[in-house]
N, C-alpha and C positions, 0 to 999 in steps of 0.2 A: 504494499500499499505506500501511495507517496506519504511523506512526512507530516504534512498537513492534512488535514480532513479535505477529501477532494471536491466537495460540494460547496464547501465555504471558500475555498482558493478561487475555483472557476468561476463562482458566482459573483465575486467580488467585481468582476468588470475591469480588472488591471490588465494590461497587455502582458501576454505570458507565452512562454515556450514548454512544449511538452517534451520531456527526454525520457527514454528508457535507461539503457547501460551506458549510453554516450557512444555506441559503435555505429558511427555513421559519418557522412561524406558532407563537403562543402559546406559547412556551418548550419546544417538543419538543425542541430541541438543544441547551438551555440546562442546564448540568451541576448548579448549585447546589455542594453540597459533595461530589458524586460526582467520580470521575474521567472525564474528557471523552476517549473515543476518536474521533480524527478521521483523514480522509486525508491524505497528504501527496504532493500531485500533482508533485511535483519529479520530473523523469526518467521519468514514466510512459508518454510517448509511445514511448519505446524499447522498452517492452513489449508494444505493440499488436502482433498479428501475424493475418494472414489462416488461416484454418482452410478450406480447399476454395476453391471459386470463390465462394461466395455466403455467406459467414459470417467473422466476425472475433471474436478473442479479445483482451478489453480488461480492464486492472486497473480495479477499481471505482472507485478514487480519480481515474481520467481524466476530464476534464471531455470532455464532448460536443463542443466545439469541437475539442479534440485529436483526438477519434475521426473527427469529420467531415473535418479537413484530411488526417489520413492516407487516409482512402477517396475523398475526391474525388480526390486525386492518381491514385488507381487506376482511376478512372470508376466508383466505387461511393458508395453513400449509406445512411445509416439509414433506413427508410421513414418513422418518425414521428420529429419532433423537436418538443420544445418550443419556447417562444418567448424562452428564455433560456439560450443554450448554455454558459455558464461554470460552471454546477452539475455536479456530479459522477455520473458514471453510477450508481453503487451507490445514491446519495441517491435519485436521480430513479426508479429500479427499486423502491426501497423504497415508493413512493407511487403507482407506476402509469405515469406518463408520458404525458400527452395534447398532442395539437397538432393545427394546421389540417388535416393529412393522416389524423387520426385516422377521417374520414369513409371513408377509403379502405381503411386498415389496421389500425384497433383503437388499442390503447395501446401504449405501449413494450414494456410485460412481454410483449404478446403476439409479440415480435419475440425473444424470448429462448429460445436452445436449452437451455441449461445455465448454473447458475452454481456457484460455488464457494463453500460457507458454513459458517463456524466457528461451533459452538456454545458454549454457556457453560461447557463442561467443556474447552474449547479443541479440539476434534477438529474437523478440517477435512474436508468431503466434497463430491464432486460431485454435484449435483441436477439432475434433468431430468422431464420427462414421463414417463420410465419407469425412472428410477432416485431412489430417495428422493423419490416422486412427491408424497407429502404434505407434505413440507419446501419441495418447490418450490412446491405450489400456497400455500401459508400464508406463506412468504417475500417473493414478489414482491406487491408490494402492501402488505407487513404491517408498514411501519413500524419496521423494525428490529427487531422484537418476537420473532423466532426467530434472531438471531443476526447476525453480521457477513458482509456479502457480499464476497468478496475479489475475485473475478474474474467475467466473464460472457462467453457466448459470443452473439452476436449474429447474426440473419439481416440480410443487406443487399440492395440492388436497384440495377440500373444507372442511374447518375447521368444525368438528364436535362439537355441544355444549357442550355435555358431553360424558364420557365414561363409560361403566358399567363392572365394575371388580370383578372377584370371587378370593378371597384369600384362601388358603390352607395352612395348616402344615404338615408336614410330619414327622414321627416317626423314619425314618432310610434313609440313604443317597441312600440306594439299591432302596427304594421307591421312591425317588424323581428321579432316574434315569429312573425307569419304567416310572413314570407319564410323565416325558419329552420326551420320545420315544413315550407314546401314542399322546400326543399333536402333535407332529411331523407328525404322521399319520393322523391327522385330517383335514379338508379343511373349518371347520365352525368358527374357532379361529382368532380373528384378532391382538392379541399381547400376548407375553408370556416373562416372566422372573422368574427365580429362582434362591436361593442362599441358602448357609451355610454361616452363620455368627452368630458368637459369639455362635456358639452350636445351633443355632437355624436353622432349614431347613423349607423353604416356599418356595411358588409360588404364582403368579399371573397371571391370563389370562383375556384378555379383549374379549368382546363378543359382536356381533351385538345389537343394541336394539332390532330385532325383534326377537332375540333368547329367549325361555320360560325359566322362574326359575325354578329349582326344588326344592322342598321341603326340607328345612334345609339347602341350600347353604349359603353362607356369602357372601352377594353381597355389594358394595358399588359405589355409583357414585359420579364421580368426575370431576371437570371442565377440558375440553380439555388442556387447558395451563399447567395442572400439570402433563401431561403423561410423560413428560422427568424425572419426579423423580420418577416413579415407580419402577426403579431398585433399587438394593442395594445403600444406600447413600454412597459417599465418606467417607472413614475411615479416622481418625483423623491422623495426622502425627505421625510417628512413634518416641517413646521415644529417648532421646539422646542415642547414641550409638547403635542405631538400625539402619538398613536401608531398604526400600522397595524393593522387588524384584517382578515383577508382569510379567505374560505372558498370553496369549490365545491361544488354539487351537481348531480348527475347523474339525470335522470327517463329513463322510455321514451318514445321519440317520441309524440307527441299530446298529452303532457301537461306543457308547458312554460307554457302561459298560465296554469293555477291556481298554478304555483310563483310566477311572476311577480307574481301577484296578491296573493300574501301579502306578498311584498317591498313592493310598492306600498302596501298598507294599513298599513305599519308603518315606512317611511321615507319622507319627501319628497324624492324622488329630484332634484327642481328645485333644492333649497336646501343639501344636505348634500355633502361631497365624496365621493360614491359613484361607483365606475368599475363597469360590467358588461360582462362577457366571455360571449361564446357560442360553443360548438363541437358539431359534429355527429359522432356517435362511431357505427362501424359497426363489429361484431367479426368476426373471421373464422370460416370455417365449422367450424373445427378447434380453435378458441379454448380454452384450459384455463379452468375455472372457479374463478379465483382467490378464496381467501377473503375477502379483504376490500379487493381493488381496485374502484375506483369505479364499474365497469359489470357491473351483475348478468347476469340470463338474457335480458334484451332485446336482440334482433338489431339494433335501430337505437336510440339514444337521444342525448339532446341534454344538453349539460352548460352550466350556468350560474355563473359566477364573481361574486362580490360582494366587492369591494376598497372599504372603508370608511376613511376617516381620521378619530379621533375624540380629542376633548381627554384628555390623559392625567390623567382624574380619575376616582375609583371611581364615580361616578354615572353618566359617559357611559361608561366601558367596560363596565358592568353593563348598561346599555341596549342597548349594541350585542350584549352577549352575549345578551339577551332577543330581539334581533332573529333572530339566528344559530340560537337555540333554536326559533324557531318556523318557521324555513326548514328545520331538520333534521327535525322532526316531520312537515312537510307534505312533505319529500321521502321519509321512509319511507312516509306514506300513499299516495304517488303510485306506491310500487312502486321507487323509486330508490334512491341510496346516495349519502353525502357522498365527496368527496376528500379523505385523510385528511391531506393538507398542511396544512389550514386550521384554524379555530377549532372545537372540537366538544366540547361536554359530554354525555357519554352518559349518558342516565337509563337506568334497567332495563327500564322499558317499553319503549324503542325497541331494545334491541339485538337482540331477536329476530327483529321485523319488519325489520331492516335486515340480519341475518346469519345468521338460523337458529340452528343448533346449533353455528355454528364458534366462536363465542367461548368456548364451555366447553372446545371442543378444542382452542382455542390455550393456555389454562391448562393441560391437562393435558400437551401437547407440551412448554411452557415447563419444566415439572416435569421431564418426561422427559430433557429435554437440558440441565439445569441452567443455565436462564435466569432465574431468579427475580430476579438481580441486574443484569440487564441492561435500561435503558428501563423501568425499573418505575413510573415517574412518571407515564407516558403515559396518557390517559385509557382508551385502548382496552385497555391491560392490566390497569386497574383495573375496566373492564366486564367483561373475560373473566374475572379472579377473582371478581367478583358471581355470574357466569353459571353458574360451575362449582359455587359453593357452593350454588346453588338447584338442582342435579341430583341 
């Protein structure tokens, strides 16, 4: 829970910024002269509780590591985990939540049954697919623009004892891109992640225990509790005088190569400290069409993360922003969406291709629920206000 009672804090009307664990990009969780409202994780593990046989209710300030520790002790797990478990549940649900098992289960927000949401007037309400469904659709993946998530009820699945993984090296980026598309076309793989890191191209897939091994394959069996670390490890902090600039993009399967082509035309991957990360994402048949989550209507999508470190100079930062701008434009043209965790400058011409009428509706909802003072500095909010003014 936040350190102050959320209804009183949000209802006071003072400009404020909402923050989970602070694991974000481009000043999204920097308050400036505003009030910073953040979660206090202390003691949250005692507030986690089972709801029936296949769901768990958790405070939004709890870390995914605490949730997994609780569930694993009871033979359960969250279907989708990101590669960094110290982040908060509420913060991750505010951007979508993607992981290696998104190939099988979709996003973390697809596993949410209900959320308790506090609006800008300090009113707290439970939202789900059937109760306050519009708030549910806009809040999950909505970057905190519709208020503070206080609690969440999450679906869980039985905990497998081990995972069987096949790891592969790739000689060229084109080979890795083609292999990722091949995995996206299969329906017998349980997890997938791939990366370009420190000049090395590699991928890891997880297969069911019933899958037969092929001669010469490189297999490793790991404890299930290690699966959150299967993706790329978190890079070390950038050197003094350098800054991280990260962003992720999700496009429908079959369209990864053009997106990679835009990046290669602008960034010398062999020379700059750039890390790439790839995931395959398959939405459940009953998935909610979340307004701003990174996966749109495509049944199967592919995500590409672009993680750059650049010198902390205006010229270098502006150059990186131009790269991200070109990628965002290409992502929209390819029918994809960005992962809002990253560096994004929304131009007016891109808002409608990415989100249709939802930004204008977001502005209306923020006004209706007294949220104009909450996270008003975010590019998504500015784009929403602009879209509403044009209608």
